[in-house]
ChimeraX commands (.cxc) that place a marker at each C-alpha (Angstrom):
marker #1 position 9.67,6.23,-20.56 radius 0.5
marker #1 position 8.17,4.50,-17.52 radius 0.5
marker #1 position 10.40,2.14,-15.53 radius 0.5
marker #1 position 8.03,-0.81,-15.34 radius 0.5
marker #1 position 8.31,-4.57,-15.75 radius 0.5
marker #1 position 5.49,-7.07,-15.26 radius 0.5
marker #1 position 5.58,-10.81,-14.84 radius 0.5
marker #1 position 3.16,-13.11,-16.59 radius 0.5
marker #1 position 0.07,-13.77,-14.46 radius 0.5
marker #1 position -0.14,-16.99,-12.54 radius 0.5
marker #1 position -2.41,-19.28,-14.58 radius 0.5
marker #1 position -4.69,-20.23,-11.70 radius 0.5
marker #1 position -7.63,-19.53,-11.54 radius 0.5
marker #1 position -9.14,-18.12,-14.73 radius 0.5
marker #1 position -8.61,-14.29,-14.57 radius 0.5
marker #1 position -11.85,-12.32,-14.35 radius 0.5
marker #1 position -13.72,-14.74,-12.10 radius 0.5
marker #1 position -12.64,-12.97,-8.91 radius 0.5
marker #1 position -12.34,-9.27,-8.04 radius 0.5
marker #1 position -8.89,-7.76,-8.53 radius 0.5
marker #1 position -6.91,-5.78,-5.98 radius 0.5
marker #1 position -3.87,-3.72,-6.91 radius 0.5
marker #1 position -1.52,-3.43,-3.94 radius 0.5
marker #1 position 1.56,-1.21,-4.23 radius 0.5
marker #1 position 4.76,-1.54,-2.24 radius 0.5
marker #1 position 5.05,-5.32,-1.85 radius 0.5
marker #1 position 8.82,-5.60,-1.92 radius 0.5
marker #1 position 9.56,-7.91,1.01 radius 0.5
marker #1 position 7.81,-10.96,2.40 radius 0.5
marker #1 position 7.95,-9.47,5.91 radius 0.5
marker #1 position 6.33,-6.21,4.86 radius 0.5
marker #1 position 2.84,-4.87,5.45 radius 0.5
marker #1 position 2.04,-5.08,1.75 radius 0.5
marker #1 position 2.90,-8.77,1.64 radius 0.5
marker #1 position 0.63,-9.44,4.60 radius 0.5
marker #1 position -2.19,-7.57,2.89 radius 0.5
marker #1 position -1.94,-9.44,-0.42 radius 0.5
marker #1 position -1.94,-12.80,1.33 radius 0.5
marker #1 position -5.03,-11.88,3.35 radius 0.5
marker #1 position -6.91,-10.55,0.33 radius 0.5
marker #1 position -6.01,-13.64,-1.69 radius 0.5
marker #1 position -7.37,-15.83,1.08 radius 0.5
marker #1 position -10.60,-13.80,0.96 radius 0.5
marker #1 position -11.14,-14.40,-2.74 radius 0.5
marker #1 position -9.23,-11.62,-4.51 radius 0.5
marker #1 position -6.85,-11.87,-7.45 radius 0.5
marker #1 position -3.80,-9.70,-6.88 radius 0.5
marker #1 position -1.61,-7.35,-8.87 radius 0.5
marker #1 position 1.26,-6.00,-6.79 radius 0.5
marker #1 position 4.14,-3.62,-7.32 radius 0.5
marker #1 position 7.67,-3.41,-5.96 radius 0.5
marker #1 position 10.79,-1.36,-6.71 radius 0.5
marker #1 position 14.14,-3.06,-6.13 radius 0.5
marker #1 position 16.34,0.10,-6.24 radius 0.5
marker #1 position 14.52,1.42,-3.16 radius 0.5
marker #1 position 15.33,-1.69,-1.14 radius 0.5
marker #1 position 18.92,-1.57,-2.40 radius 0.5
marker #1 position 19.55,1.75,-0.69 radius 0.5
marker #1 position 17.76,0.90,2.55 radius 0.5
marker #1 position 19.37,-0.82,5.54 radius 0.5
marker #1 position 17.36,-4.02,5.11 radius 0.5
marker #1 position 18.55,-4.55,1.54 radius 0.5
marker #1 position 16.99,-6.56,-1.25 radius 0.5
marker #1 position 15.21,-9.83,-0.52 radius 0.5
marker #1 position 16.19,-11.93,-3.51 radius 0.5
marker #1 position 13.27,-13.75,-5.11 radius 0.5
marker #1 position 10.66,-11.95,-2.98 radius 0.5
marker #1 position 8.28,-11.29,-5.88 radius 0.5
marker #1 position 8.39,-14.91,-6.99 radius 0.5
marker #1 position 7.85,-16.15,-3.45 radius 0.5
marker #1 position 4.85,-13.86,-3.05 radius 0.5
marker #1 position 3.42,-15.03,-6.36 radius 0.5
marker #1 position 3.74,-18.68,-5.29 radius 0.5
marker #1 position 2.15,-17.94,-1.91 radius 0.5
marker #1 position -0.80,-16.27,-3.63 radius 0.5
marker #1 position -1.22,-19.21,-6.00 radius 0.5
marker #1 position -1.31,-21.55,-3.01 radius 0.5
marker #1 position -4.20,-19.43,-1.70 radius 0.5
marker #1 position -6.07,-19.82,-4.99 radius 0.5
marker #1 position -5.32,-16.40,-6.45 radius 0.5
marker #1 position -4.12,-15.40,-9.88 radius 0.5
marker #1 position -1.50,-12.68,-9.58 radius 0.5
marker #1 position 0.96,-10.52,-11.45 radius 0.5
marker #1 position 4.04,-8.75,-10.09 radius 0.5
marker #1 position 4.90,-5.34,-11.55 radius 0.5
marker #1 position 8.22,-3.66,-10.86 radius 0.5
marker #1 position 7.65,0.08,-11.13 radius 0.5
marker #1 position 9.36,3.29,-10.12 radius 0.5
marker #1 position 6.37,5.27,-8.89 radius 0.5
marker #1 position 8.42,8.47,-8.89 radius 0.5
marker #1 position 8.08,8.27,-12.68 radius 0.5
marker #1 position 4.95,10.20,-13.64 radius 0.5
marker #1 position 4.10,7.64,-16.34 radius 0.5
marker #1 position 4.32,4.64,-14.01 radius 0.5
marker #1 position 0.98,4.86,-12.11 radius 0.5
marker #1 position -1.21,4.76,-15.23 radius 0.5
marker #1 position 1.01,2.05,-16.73 radius 0.5
marker #1 position 0.65,-0.04,-13.56 radius 0.5
marker #1 position -3.16,0.19,-13.69 radius 0.5
marker #1 position -3.16,-0.68,-17.38 radius 0.5
marker #1 position -0.84,-3.63,-16.83 radius 0.5
marker #1 position -2.87,-5.00,-13.93 radius 0.5
marker #1 position -6.09,-4.74,-15.94 radius 0.5
marker #1 position -4.57,-6.34,-19.04 radius 0.5
marker #1 position -3.37,-9.35,-17.06 radius 0.5
marker #1 position -6.11,-9.87,-14.48 radius 0.5
marker #1 position -9.11,-7.71,-15.38 radius 0.5
marker #1 position -10.55,-4.45,-14.02 radius 0.5
marker #1 position -9.18,-3.35,-10.65 radius 0.5
marker #1 position -11.82,-3.11,-7.92 radius 0.5
marker #1 position -9.59,-2.26,-4.95 radius 0.5
marker #1 position -6.53,0.00,-4.91 radius 0.5
marker #1 position -4.41,-0.44,-1.77 radius 0.5
marker #1 position -1.39,1.87,-1.56 radius 0.5
marker #1 position 1.40,0.62,0.67 radius 0.5
marker #1 position 4.33,2.08,-1.28 radius 0.5
marker #1 position 6.50,4.77,0.26 radius 0.5
marker #1 position 9.73,6.68,0.26 radius 0.5
marker #1 position 10.97,6.83,3.85 radius 0.5
marker #1 position 14.37,8.25,4.76 radius 0.5
marker #1 position 14.85,9.76,8.22 radius 0.5
marker #1 position 15.81,13.43,8.33 radius 0.5
marker #1 position 14.63,16.55,10.12 radius 0.5
marker #1 position 13.94,20.18,9.33 radius 0.5
marker #1 position 17.60,21.14,9.16 radius 0.5
marker #1 position 19.23,18.19,7.45 radius 0.5
marker #1 position 16.59,17.28,4.83 radius 0.5
marker #1 position 17.91,17.86,1.32 radius 0.5
marker #1 position 15.82,19.28,-1.50 radius 0.5
marker #1 position 16.24,16.15,-3.64 radius 0.5
marker #1 position 15.08,13.92,-0.76 radius 0.5
marker #1 position 12.14,16.22,0.01 radius 0.5
marker #1 position 11.03,16.22,-3.62 radius 0.5
marker #1 position 11.36,12.46,-3.97 radius 0.5
marker #1 position 9.25,11.85,-0.85 radius 0.5
marker #1 position 6.47,13.96,-2.30 radius 0.5
marker #1 position 6.86,12.39,-5.74 radius 0.5
marker #1 position 6.43,8.87,-4.37 radius 0.5
marker #1 position 4.17,9.31,-1.34 radius 0.5
marker #1 position 1.86,12.08,-2.59 radius 0.5
marker #1 position 2.09,12.61,-6.35 radius 0.5
marker #1 position 2.22,8.92,-7.29 radius 0.5
marker #1 position -0.72,8.22,-4.99 radius 0.5
marker #1 position -2.76,10.95,-6.66 radius 0.5
marker #1 position -1.84,9.60,-10.09 radius 0.5
marker #1 position -2.73,6.06,-9.05 radius 0.5
marker #1 position -6.10,7.20,-7.75 radius 0.5
marker #1 position -6.73,9.22,-10.91 radius 0.5
marker #1 position -5.86,6.30,-13.19 radius 0.5
marker #1 position -7.99,3.98,-11.06 radius 0.5
marker #1 position -11.00,6.31,-11.26 radius 0.5
marker #1 position -10.62,6.75,-15.01 radius 0.5
marker #1 position -10.66,2.97,-15.50 radius 0.5
marker #1 position -13.17,1.99,-12.80 radius 0.5
marker #1 position -16.19,0.14,-14.14 radius 0.5
marker #1 position -17.64,-1.41,-11.00 radius 0.5
marker #1 position -17.39,-4.95,-12.36 radius 0.5
marker #1 position -17.48,-6.51,-8.87 radius 0.5
marker #1 position -19.69,-4.05,-7.03 radius 0.5
marker #1 position -18.42,-0.97,-5.24 radius 0.5
marker #1 position -14.78,0.08,-5.41 radius 0.5
marker #1 position -12.25,0.64,-2.67 radius 0.5
marker #1 position -9.27,2.95,-2.23 radius 0.5
marker #1 position -7.11,2.44,0.85 radius 0.5
marker #1 position -3.89,4.31,1.65 radius 0.5
marker #1 position -1.41,3.57,4.42 radius 0.5
marker #1 position -0.38,6.73,6.21 radius 0.5
marker #1 position 1.64,7.85,9.24 radius 0.5
marker #1 position 1.64,10.63,11.82 radius 0.5
marker #1 position 5.41,10.54,12.26 radius 0.5
marker #1 position 6.99,13.94,11.61 radius 0.5
marker #1 position 9.75,14.71,14.14 radius 0.5
marker #1 position 13.14,13.84,12.62 radius 0.5
marker #1 position 11.21,12.32,9.72 radius 0.5
marker #1 position 10.01,15.52,8.09 radius 0.5
marker #1 position 9.74,14.67,4.37 radius 0.5
marker #1 position 8.06,11.34,5.09 radius 0.5
marker #1 position 5.55,12.78,7.55 radius 0.5
marker #1 position 4.77,15.85,5.46 radius 0.5
marker #1 position 4.22,13.82,2.30 radius 0.5
marker #1 position 2.01,11.37,4.16 radius 0.5
marker #1 position -0.08,14.29,5.39 radius 0.5
marker #1 position -0.57,15.28,1.75 radius 0.5
marker #1 position -1.56,11.68,1.00 radius 0.5
marker #1 position -4.23,11.89,3.71 radius 0.5
marker #1 position -5.85,14.90,2.03 radius 0.5
marker #1 position -5.71,13.31,-1.41 radius 0.5
marker #1 position -7.42,10.20,-0.05 radius 0.5
marker #1 position -10.12,12.20,1.73 radius 0.5
marker #1 position -10.77,14.16,-1.47 radius 0.5
marker #1 position -11.26,10.86,-3.31 radius 0.5
marker #1 position -13.88,9.83,-0.74 radius 0.5
marker #1 position -16.11,12.70,-1.87 radius 0.5
marker #1 position -15.13,13.16,-5.50 radius 0.5
marker #1 position -15.42,9.48,-6.42 radius 0.5
marker #1 position -18.50,8.68,-4.37 radius 0.5
marker #1 position -20.70,8.88,-7.47 radius 0.5
marker #1 position -18.79,5.87,-8.82 radius 0.5
marker #1 position -19.60,3.82,-5.73 radius 0.5
marker #1 position -15.99,4.05,-4.58 radius 0.5
marker #1 position -15.00,4.54,-0.94 radius 0.5
marker #1 position -11.61,5.90,0.15 radius 0.5
marker #1 position -9.97,5.64,3.55 radius 0.5
marker #1 position -6.51,6.02,5.06 radius 0.5
marker #1 position -5.07,3.67,7.69 radius 0.5
marker #1 position -2.39,4.58,10.21 radius 0.5
marker #1 position -1.03,1.15,11.18 radius 0.5
marker #1 position 1.10,2.35,14.09 radius 0.5
marker #1 position 4.44,0.77,15.03 radius 0.5
marker #1 position 4.94,-2.37,12.98 radius 0.5
marker #1 position 8.40,-3.92,12.91 radius 0.5
marker #1 position 9.03,-5.31,9.45 radius 0.5
marker #1 position 12.79,-5.39,9.90 radius 0.5
marker #1 position 13.63,-1.69,10.06 radius 0.5
marker #1 position 13.63,-1.19,13.83 radius 0.5
marker #1 position 16.70,-1.32,16.05 radius 0.5
marker #1 position 16.45,-3.39,19.21 radius 0.5
marker #1 position 16.37,-0.20,21.28 radius 0.5
marker #1 position 13.53,1.30,19.26 radius 0.5
marker #1 position 11.60,-1.95,19.33 radius 0.5
marker #1 position 11.81,-2.03,23.12 radius 0.5
marker #1 position 10.89,1.64,23.44 radius 0.5
marker #1 position 7.80,1.40,21.22 radius 0.5
marker #1 position 6.65,-1.82,22.84 radius 0.5
marker #1 position 6.69,-0.03,26.19 radius 0.5
marker #1 position 4.61,2.83,24.81 radius 0.5
marker #1 position 1.89,0.61,23.38 radius 0.5
marker #1 position -0.99,-0.11,25.82 radius 0.5
marker #1 position -1.30,-3.68,24.53 radius 0.5
marker #1 position 2.36,-4.30,25.27 radius 0.5
marker #1 position 3.34,-5.49,21.82 radius 0.5
marker #1 position 4.16,-4.13,18.39 radius 0.5
marker #1 position 1.77,-4.47,15.51 radius 0.5
marker #1 position 2.14,-7.10,12.81 radius 0.5
marker #1 position 1.43,-6.92,9.08 radius 0.5
marker #1 position -1.52,-9.20,9.72 radius 0.5
marker #1 position -3.08,-6.64,12.06 radius 0.5
marker #1 position -3.20,-4.15,9.21 radius 0.5
marker #1 position -4.22,-6.81,6.70 radius 0.5
marker #1 position -7.32,-7.70,8.73 radius 0.5
marker #1 position -8.54,-4.08,8.61 radius 0.5
marker #1 position -7.83,-3.76,4.88 radius 0.5
marker #1 position -9.68,-7.02,4.29 radius 0.5
marker #1 position -12.70,-5.71,6.22 radius 0.5
marker #1 position -12.75,-2.40,4.36 radius 0.5
marker #1 position -12.56,-4.22,1.03 radius 0.5
marker #1 position -15.47,-6.46,1.94 radius 0.5
marker #1 position -19.18,-5.69,1.68 radius 0.5
marker #1 position -19.19,-5.25,5.47 radius 0.5
marker #1 position -16.91,-2.23,5.14 radius 0.5
marker #1 position -18.83,-0.36,2.48 radius 0.5
marker #1 position -20.31,2.25,4.84 radius 0.5
marker #1 position -16.88,3.42,6.02 radius 0.5
marker #1 position -15.74,6.29,3.82 radius 0.5
marker #1 position -13.52,9.35,4.13 radius 0.5
marker #1 position -11.91,8.22,7.37 radius 0.5
marker #1 position -8.41,8.34,8.82 radius 0.5
marker #1 position -8.40,5.10,10.80 radius 0.5
marker #1 position -5.86,4.49,13.54 radius 0.5
marker #1 position -5.14,0.80,13.83 radius 0.5
marker #1 position -2.20,1.23,16.19 radius 0.5
marker #1 position -2.90,-0.80,19.31 radius 0.5
marker #1 position -3.71,2.40,21.23 radius 0.5
marker #1 position -0.28,4.03,21.02 radius 0.5
marker #1 position -1.88,7.25,19.80 radius 0.5
marker #1 position -4.26,7.40,22.79 radius 0.5
marker #1 position -3.16,10.16,25.17 radius 0.5
marker #1 position -4.37,10.12,28.76 radius 0.5
marker link #1:1,2 radius 0.2
marker link #1:2,3 radius 0.2
marker link #1:3,4 radius 0.2
marker link #1:4,5 radius 0.2
marker link #1:5,6 radius 0.2
marker link #1:6,7 radius 0.2
marker link #1:7,8 radius 0.2
marker link #1:8,9 radius 0.2
marker link #1:9,10 radius 0.2
marker link #1:10,11 radius 0.2
marker link #1:11,12 radius 0.2
marker link #1:12,13 radius 0.2
marker link #1:13,14 radius 0.2
marker link #1:14,15 radius 0.2
marker link #1:15,16 radius 0.2
marker link #1:16,17 radius 0.2
marker link #1:17,18 radius 0.2
marker link #1:18,19 radius 0.2
marker link #1:19,20 radius 0.2
marker link #1:20,21 radius 0.2
marker link #1:21,22 radius 0.2
marker link #1:22,23 radius 0.2
marker link #1:23,24 radius 0.2
marker link #1:24,25 radius 0.2
marker link #1:25,26 radius 0.2
marker link #1:26,27 radius 0.2
marker link #1:27,28 radius 0.2
marker link #1:28,29 radius 0.2
marker link #1:29,30 radius 0.2
marker link #1:30,31 radius 0.2
marker link #1:31,32 radius 0.2
marker link #1:32,33 radius 0.2
marker link #1:33,34 radius 0.2
marker link #1:34,35 radius 0.2
marker link #1:35,36 radius 0.2
marker link #1:36,37 radius 0.2
marker link #1:37,38 radius 0.2
marker link #1:38,39 radius 0.2
marker link #1:39,40 radius 0.2
marker link #1:40,41 radius 0.2
marker link #1:41,42 radius 0.2
marker link #1:42,43 radius 0.2
marker link #1:43,44 radius 0.2
marker link #1:44,45 radius 0.2
marker link #1:45,46 radius 0.2
marker link #1:46,47 radius 0.2
marker link #1:47,48 radius 0.2
marker link #1:48,49 radius 0.2
marker link #1:49,50 radius 0.2
marker link #1:50,51 radius 0.2
marker link #1:51,52 radius 0.2
marker link #1:52,53 radius 0.2
marker link #1:53,54 radius 0.2
marker link #1:54,55 radius 0.2
marker link #1:55,56 radius 0.2
marker link #1:56,57 radius 0.2
marker link #1:57,58 radius 0.2
marker link #1:58,59 radius 0.2
marker link #1:59,60 radius 0.2
marker link #1:60,61 radius 0.2
marker link #1:61,62 radius 0.2
marker link #1:62,63 radius 0.2
marker link #1:63,64 radius 0.2
marker link #1:64,65 radius 0.2
marker link #1:65,66 radius 0.2
marker link #1:66,67 radius 0.2
marker link #1:67,68 radius 0.2
marker link #1:68,69 radius 0.2
marker link #1:69,70 radius 0.2
marker link #1:70,71 radius 0.2
marker link #1:71,72 radius 0.2
marker link #1:72,73 radius 0.2
marker link #1:73,74 radius 0.2
marker link #1:74,75 radius 0.2
marker link #1:75,76 radius 0.2
marker link #1:76,77 radius 0.2
marker link #1:77,78 radius 0.2
marker link #1:78,79 radius 0.2
marker link #1:79,80 radius 0.2
marker link #1:80,81 radius 0.2
marker link #1:81,82 radius 0.2
marker link #1:82,83 radius 0.2
marker link #1:83,84 radius 0.2
marker link #1:84,85 radius 0.2
marker link #1:85,86 radius 0.2
marker link #1:86,87 radius 0.2
marker link #1:87,88 radius 0.2
marker link #1:88,89 radius 0.2
marker link #1:89,90 radius 0.2
marker link #1:90,91 radius 0.2
marker link #1:91,92 radius 0.2
marker link #1:92,93 radius 0.2
marker link #1:93,94 radius 0.2
marker link #1:94,95 radius 0.2
marker link #1:95,96 radius 0.2
marker link #1:96,97 radius 0.2
marker link #1:97,98 radius 0.2
marker link #1:98,99 radius 0.2
marker link #1:99,100 radius 0.2
marker link #1:100,101 radius 0.2
marker link #1:101,102 radius 0.2
marker link #1:102,103 radius 0.2
marker link #1:103,104 radius 0.2
marker link #1:104,105 radius 0.2
marker link #1:105,106 radius 0.2
marker link #1:106,107 radius 0.2
marker link #1:107,108 radius 0.2
marker link #1:108,109 radius 0.2
marker link #1:109,110 radius 0.2
marker link #1:110,111 radius 0.2
marker link #1:111,112 radius 0.2
marker link #1:112,113 radius 0.2
marker link #1:113,114 radius 0.2
marker link #1:114,115 radius 0.2
marker link #1:115,116 radius 0.2
marker link #1:116,117 radius 0.2
marker link #1:117,118 radius 0.2
marker link #1:118,119 radius 0.2
marker link #1:119,120 radius 0.2
marker link #1:120,121 radius 0.2
marker link #1:121,122 radius 0.2
marker link #1:122,123 radius 0.2
marker link #1:123,124 radius 0.2
marker link #1:124,125 radius 0.2
marker link #1:125,126 radius 0.2
marker link #1:126,127 radius 0.2
marker link #1:127,128 radius 0.2
marker link #1:128,129 radius 0.2
marker link #1:129,130 radius 0.2
marker link #1:130,131 radius 0.2
marker link #1:131,132 radius 0.2
marker link #1:132,133 radius 0.2
marker link #1:133,134 radius 0.2
marker link #1:134,135 radius 0.2
marker link #1:135,136 radius 0.2
marker link #1:136,137 radius 0.2
marker link #1:137,138 radius 0.2
marker link #1:138,139 radius 0.2
marker link #1:139,140 radius 0.2
marker link #1:140,141 radius 0.2
marker link #1:141,142 radius 0.2
marker link #1:142,143 radius 0.2
marker link #1:143,144 radius 0.2
marker link #1:144,145 radius 0.2
marker link #1:145,146 radius 0.2
marker link #1:146,147 radius 0.2
marker link #1:147,148 radius 0.2
marker link #1:148,149 radius 0.2
marker link #1:149,150 radius 0.2
marker link #1:150,151 radius 0.2
marker link #1:151,152 radius 0.2
marker link #1:152,153 radius 0.2
marker link #1:153,154 radius 0.2
marker link #1:154,155 radius 0.2
marker link #1:155,156 radius 0.2
marker link #1:156,157 radius 0.2
marker link #1:157,158 radius 0.2
marker link #1:158,159 radius 0.2
marker link #1:159,160 radius 0.2
marker link #1:160,161 radius 0.2
marker link #1:161,162 radius 0.2
marker link #1:162,163 radius 0.2
marker link #1:163,164 radius 0.2
marker link #1:164,165 radius 0.2
marker link #1:165,166 radius 0.2
marker link #1:166,167 radius 0.2
marker link #1:167,168 radius 0.2
marker link #1:168,169 radius 0.2
marker link #1:169,170 radius 0.2
marker link #1:170,171 radius 0.2
marker link #1:171,172 radius 0.2
marker link #1:172,173 radius 0.2
marker link #1:173,174 radius 0.2
marker link #1:174,175 radius 0.2
marker link #1:175,176 radius 0.2
marker link #1:176,177 radius 0.2
marker link #1:177,178 radius 0.2
marker link #1:178,179 radius 0.2
marker link #1:179,180 radius 0.2
marker link #1:180,181 radius 0.2
marker link #1:181,182 radius 0.2
marker link #1:182,183 radius 0.2
marker link #1:183,184 radius 0.2
marker link #1:184,185 radius 0.2
marker link #1:185,186 radius 0.2
marker link #1:186,187 radius 0.2
marker link #1:187,188 radius 0.2
marker link #1:188,189 radius 0.2
marker link #1:189,190 radius 0.2
marker link #1:190,191 radius 0.2
marker link #1:191,192 radius 0.2
marker link #1:192,193 radius 0.2
marker link #1:193,194 radius 0.2
marker link #1:194,195 radius 0.2
marker link #1:195,196 radius 0.2
marker link #1:196,197 radius 0.2
marker link #1:197,198 radius 0.2
marker link #1:198,199 radius 0.2
marker link #1:199,200 radius 0.2
marker link #1:200,201 radius 0.2
marker link #1:201,202 radius 0.2
marker link #1:202,203 radius 0.2
marker link #1:203,204 radius 0.2
marker link #1:204,205 radius 0.2
marker link #1:205,206 radius 0.2
marker link #1:206,207 radius 0.2
marker link #1:207,208 radius 0.2
marker link #1:208,209 radius 0.2
marker link #1:209,210 radius 0.2
marker link #1:210,211 radius 0.2
marker link #1:211,212 radius 0.2
marker link #1:212,213 radius 0.2
marker link #1:213,214 radius 0.2
marker link #1:214,215 radius 0.2
marker link #1:215,216 radius 0.2
marker link #1:216,217 radius 0.2
marker link #1:217,218 radius 0.2
marker link #1:218,219 radius 0.2
marker link #1:219,220 radius 0.2
marker link #1:220,221 radius 0.2
marker link #1:221,222 radius 0.2
marker link #1:222,223 radius 0.2
marker link #1:223,224 radius 0.2
marker link #1:224,225 radius 0.2
marker link #1:225,226 radius 0.2
marker link #1:226,227 radius 0.2
marker link #1:227,228 radius 0.2
marker link #1:228,229 radius 0.2
marker link #1:229,230 radius 0.2
marker link #1:230,231 radius 0.2
marker link #1:231,232 radius 0.2
marker link #1:232,233 radius 0.2
marker link #1:233,234 radius 0.2
marker link #1:234,235 radius 0.2
marker link #1:235,236 radius 0.2
marker link #1:236,237 radius 0.2
marker link #1:237,238 radius 0.2
marker link #1:238,239 radius 0.2
marker link #1:239,240 radius 0.2
marker link #1:240,241 radius 0.2
marker link #1:241,242 radius 0.2
marker link #1:242,243 radius 0.2
marker link #1:243,244 radius 0.2
marker link #1:244,245 radius 0.2
marker link #1:245,246 radius 0.2
marker link #1:246,247 radius 0.2
marker link #1:247,248 radius 0.2
marker link #1:248,249 radius 0.2
marker link #1:249,250 radius 0.2
marker link #1:250,251 radius 0.2
marker link #1:251,252 radius 0.2
marker link #1:252,253 radius 0.2
marker link #1:253,254 radius 0.2
marker link #1:254,255 radius 0.2
marker link #1:255,256 radius 0.2
marker link #1:256,257 radius 0.2
marker link #1:257,258 radius 0.2
marker link #1:258,259 radius 0.2
marker link #1:259,260 radius 0.2
marker link #1:260,261 radius 0.2
marker link #1:261,262 radius 0.2
marker link #1:262,263 radius 0.2
marker link #1:263,264 radius 0.2
marker link #1:264,265 radius 0.2
marker link #1:265,266 radius 0.2
marker link #1:266,267 radius 0.2
marker link #1:267,268 radius 0.2
view
């Protein structure tokens, strides 16, 4: 049985009058996912978003009480109808149930933006089998299942469709995360070709170093020094690119791994 719970949609505006974006991994108001849903709402999208409290419970930052409700209220203030869906994406039944729930409450999903992740630091030697498998279950398998369920339900109600995945090139001392994100890249690029006949584009974004509360002061200082622009990224930096890709202006961009990292990946 899928671990999934959905709130009632916000009553404003009438569902179906605006395109719907499903954004996964919106657990904290400071996160990248939260920045993306606020930007898309401001650009005229209704929003379904997912979160999974047990993940935050075992991470250093902990659970932000009332985060889903606060996000829902912020989206309503921006004129968007929304629904929050708590889902364990490691459950193989959850991705299809999330798509079905979003569609039942808000209408057909036009844009799928995948910000969810499992991310626990460990290297080649100290990564456990259970952790390795869970990283791939959440970061790769769930993403494939979300894309599959999206494609099966896609009807092009608001023009062309969009699939956007957040990825990473971090691998050293972060093996299961980096390896599973590499698998996500290939799944996304496959979607760019295999779903093109539906009018759907698919791209992956590497957002670079964005401090959403997980960095130590030492790491924050180190990464700031490595970035040519002399600052860390913000959720809004990523949200602007997602917003562009989801717009009509971004429809010619397809099958790309886009680095939106302030130049930290540039090597002289």
